[in-house]
Phi, psi and omega in degrees: 000314181293323179296319177296319179296318178297320179296317178295320178297319179296315179297320179296316180293324176295318180295321177296321180294318178295317179296320177296323177294321177296319182289325183280342179293318183280163177262059180236167195285334185293344177286340178273187183285338181266143180274167181295328179293317179296321179294319181294330181280341179283155179213161178212176178295323177301316179299316181298317180296316179296319177298316179296317177300317180295319180294316179296318179297319180291323177295317178298324179295325180287329181268350185298320183293324185273316190259336185296321180298332179285341183256325187233119187300315181298342182284000175290337176283131185295327182289329175295316179297317179298318178298319179294317179297316179295318179298319179294320179294319178295319177300318179296317179295322178295317178299317180292326180292336182275356178277170175298320180294324178294318178291326176293324178293321177297322177296318178299316179295321178296315179294325177295322176297320177297317180294323180294329177290339180274350184293136175259109183277148180289154177283174179297319180294319178296319179297316178298317181295314181294325179296314179294323177298319179295317180297318180294317180295319178298319179295318180295314180295320178298318178296319179297317178295323177297318178297316178299318180298315178296319179298312182293327174297316178296316183296315179291327177297331176296322182276324183281322176106000000 
């Protein structure tokens, strides 16, 4: 019993060391003492300015197609307008990525990637077996609901006539 406990403790400490190594490799916030949630909740004047710039850029992108050709002659070409709209959207995304919330979102995406690598996907045989089990259960439940529907139709038919 004690040997099993020591073995589990060793495995746990090894897993913690590996996880700590994964977190310290990336340049994300969760490797430090503050969590991504705490970072996302913090704010500064820089964040407010970046959020406002991003909002203004997205609003300008929505109005660029309609109003820009009347003000600027080269914008009569559809590809120029598309380029301007894409540039404004990219500018807005860059502004948002530079905020505290953006860095917390990047940390979330990095951590999600780590979790996806840990997923154990079912084999082909398991997928085939689970699919047939699902189809059989759906057929049984469907038959039961059909029986209930027929019973209630008959029962209501007794009262309605």
